[in-house]
N, C-alpha and C positions, 0 to 999 in steps of 0.2 A: 333660789326663787327666780332669778333673772333668766337663767338658762332654761328652766322648766317652762316658764311662760312663753319664751320664744319657740320652743319645741311644740308646745300646745297650739300656738297660733299657726304655724306653717308646717309642722311635722318634719322638720329638717334637723340635721346634725349641725346645730348652730356653731359650736366650737370649731368644728372642722371647716365650715364655710367661712368663718371669720379668719381662720388661720391661712386658708389658701386663697383668700381675697375675693371669694364669691360674694361675700357680704362684708360691708364696711360699716364703720360707726362714726356718727357725728354727734356732738354734744352741745346743747344750747341751754341757756337760761333766759327766761322771759317773763318772770313773775310767776303767778300761780301755775304749778305744773299741770293741774287739771286742764287749764285752757291752752296749754302748749301740746300736751299729749294728743288731745282729740283731733285737731286739724292735721297734724303730721301723720297720724295713723291712716288718714284717708288718701294720702298720696300714693299713686300707683308706683310700685317699686319699693315701697317701705315694707319691710318684713314685720317689724314690731317697734313699739316705742315704750320705754320704761321710765317711769317717774322716779326721781331720787334726789340725792344731795351730793354736791361736789364743790370744790374750790377752797375748802378749809382744811385744817390739819387734824381736827378731832376725829378719832377713829369710831366708825360705825355709829353716827349720831342718829337720834330719833327725831320725830316731827317736833316734839316739844322743845328739844334742845336747839334745833335749827331755827324755830320760830322765835326764839328769844333774841336772835340777832347777834349772839355772842360767839358762835362757833366759827365764823368765817365762811361757812358753807352757803351756797345758794340753792334754792329749789331749781331743779334742772331736769332735762330729759336726755336720754340716750336714744338716738335714732339708728336703727339697724336697717340698712338699705342695700339694694342690689345696684351696683354701679353701672351695670349694663342697661338698666331701665331709667336710672335717675342719677344725675351728676351731683357732686358736692356744690357746684355753683347753683344748680337748681334749688338745693336745700337752703343755701344762703339767701337767695332771692325770696323764697317762701318765708324764711325766718323773719326778714325785715317787715313783712306784711302782717305779722302777728303781734308786734310790740310797738312801744314808743321808745325809740332809741335815744331820745334826748333827755330822758328822765333819770336823774342821779339818785333819787331818794326812794325808789321802789318801782312798782308797775301798777298804774291805774289806781284802783281803790286800795290795793295792798301796799303798805308802806314799810320801809325798813331795808337794811342792807342785804338781807337774804332774798329779797324780791327784785334786786337790780338785774339788768340784762347783761349777758355775756356770751361769747363764743369761745368754747374750749377746743383748741386744735389738738389733733392726735399726731400730726407729723408736720414737717416743714412746708409741704405742699398745701395742706389745709391752712396753715398760718399765712402763707403767701396769698391764697385766694380770699381768705377772710379779711386780711388787711386791705387788699385791693377793692373788695366789695364795700367795705366800710368807707374808705376814702372816696369812692365813686358816689356813694349815697350822700356823703357830706357835701360834695361839690355840686350835687344835683339841684340845690336850691329848694328842695321839697320842704325843708324845715327852716324855721326862723331861729333855731338854736342849734348848737353843735351836736353832732352825733357822738354820744359818750359811751356807747356799748363797749364793754371791755373785751379784749382778745387775750386769752390766757392759755398757757400750756395745761393740758388736761391733767387732773389729779385723780386719785382713787374715786370711783363713783359708787355710792352706797344706795341701793334700791330702797325706795320708801316703803312704808308699811303696806300690807296687801290691800287694805281698804282704799288706798289712794290710787292703785293701779286700775286703769279703765274706769275711772270714777264716772265719766260721762255716760257710760253704759249701765253701770250699777245703779246710779241715781239720776236718771236722765232729766226728770223734772227739776229736782233741786239744782242740778248743774246748770240748766238753762236759766233758772231764776237767779242764781249767783252770777252767771256770766252777763246776763242782761243788766244787772245792777252794778256791775264792775266798771262800766264805762269803756271797756275795751272795744267792743264792736262799734260804738258810736264814734270813737276816735278814729278807728281804722277806716270807716266809711268816709269820714271827712278828709282824711289824708290821702287815701288811695282812690276814692270815688269809684269809677268804673274799672279800675285796674286790679281790683281784688281778684286773687286766684279763684277760678271756678270750683276747684276742689274744696276750698275753704267755705265758699258760699253753700255748696251742696251739703256739706257736713252740718252747717248751722241750721239749715232750713228743712232737712229731710227727717222723716219719721221712720224710715226703714232701718235705721241703725239702732233703734230701741230694742233691747233684748225682749224676747217674748215673755209676757207676764206669766204665762203658764209654765215656762221654764224657770223663772226666777222665784216664783212663789210655791208654797206647798198647796196641795189641793184645798185644804181648809182656808188658807189665806186668800186663795183665788175666789173661792165660793163666797166668802164674807165680803171682800172688798169690791169684787167685780159683779157678783150676782146677788148682792144684798142679803147674804145669808146671815145666820146667827149660830154661834158656837155653843156647845153645852155649858151650863153654869157649873161652877165649882170644879171644873176640869179643863182649865185653861191656864196660860202662863202667868198672868199678872193679877188675878183676882185678889190674891192675898200677898202680893209683893209689897214689902214695907221699906225697901231700899230707897235712898234719896237719889233723885235724878229726874229726867224728863222722858216723855213718851212721844215718839215721832211716827208719822205715817209709814207703814211698812213698804208702800209703793214709792212715794216721792221723797221721803225723808224730811218733810216739813214738820216743824215742831208743833205739837198739839196741846199737850197737858203736862203739868208739873206734879211731882209727888207731893208737894206741899198742899195741893188742893184735892188730894185723893182721900177717900174715906171708905169705911166698911159699910156698904149699903145692905148687907145680909142677902144679896141677890145672887152672888156667885160670879159677878162680872166686875171688872174694874170700874169704879165710879168716881166722878170728880165734881166738885162744886162749880168749877169754872174752867175755861180754856186758858192756855198759857198767854194768849194775847186776844184782844177783843175781836179781831177779824180772822182768827185762826181756822175757823170752820164755817161751813155753809149749812143753814137750817132749811129743810124742806118739809112740806106736808106729806105724810105717808098714809094713804087710805087703804092699805092692805090689811088682811085679817079682819075685815068688817069693822074697822075702827079708824079713828083719825089720831095719828101720832106725829111727833116732830122728829124727822130723820136728821141725823148729823152726818155730814160728809166733809172730807178734807177739801180745802179751797183749791189748791194747785193740782193735787193728784186725783180729785173727784172720787176718792175711795169711800165706799160705805163704811162708816165707823160704828154706828149704833143709833141710840135714840136719846132724846132729851125729855126729862120729866120735871114737874114742879114740886116734888116731894122730898127734896134734899134738905140738908141742914143749913144753918146760918154759916157764913154771912149772906149767901145768895138765895137760899131756898131751892136751888136747882140740883138736879142729878143727871149728869151726863153718863149714861150707861153704855159702855164701850166694849166692843169685842177685843180680846187680847190678840186675836189673829190679825187685826188691822193695825197693830202697833209694833214698834220696836222700842225697847227700853235702853236709854243711854244713862249709865250711872254717873253721878256727880263727878266722880274721879276721872271719867273719860270724856267729859264735855269738850275740853280743849283739843285733845287728840282726835276726836271725831268731828271737829269743825263746828261745835256748838258753844264756843267759848262765851258768846254774848249772854248766855243764860246762866253763867256762873254766878252772876250777881244775885240771883234768886236764893242762893244758898250761902251768901256771905254772912258771917257771924260777927 
């Protein structure tokens, strides 16, 4: 997967370029790899960035194993870069501007040993530069606590699951919501103030990096969510789905509904008595079709979802009539691996 992704990004023979020195590799850990991959991919001279796991001894671990904190692995990134355009020292300088190097217990909102920061050196020169860079930062007086970021010999790097790769592109709204709530940017702005790298600022504030919705969505998904369309009844993905899990916005990934609130409304569309959280959706008056209805839209993604009616069963008496094309279903068994672990408590027995 790693080599295929690199070839897709730059259409180069990556293995050959790495072997002959045209492309080099740097490996860093700085907490959530979503938040590390995104800024590094924006640096001029970086060919690709791969999210994954390294530092431990367990062979080919998955997200659930690593997130238990028992494998010894850290969430990390491999940075493939052109040394003619970008030096390892440049990468080290950029790395420090993405993390809190004084945190021994994790990174920002993410706690646990698998979220601690580290530099994994590939050769003695990288080790020398990393050590000198860390010592210089420690002496700078920028922090009132010691710099504790580890410097280790690189071990086998295991690429993370596909849905983690380029997460900031696949789920841009959810990524921004997560990042904004993590405390990372607030901390970095305080520590670095006006010294933050311009590439990082551009990535965080620009919209041109969002993948085109027309490329990401099927024609029906686009028509429903972006053009307020309606899909055919009884001929859609979830109208009769009885599996336990949650339903999220196909555009933003925000959680919207739970299977525990789903019922058969006999209409041919997925129907729910309530949203998964009180403020999960936005309700608006819809005066189309010569009538007044209550339109339901996602809060962060602003996707058209469907309509709300007052003819539902108890305990609410409401019917959220939703288009399957606006939703993605996350089975209960995949909540943790998909990043929705907080909703597991809904299905605790």
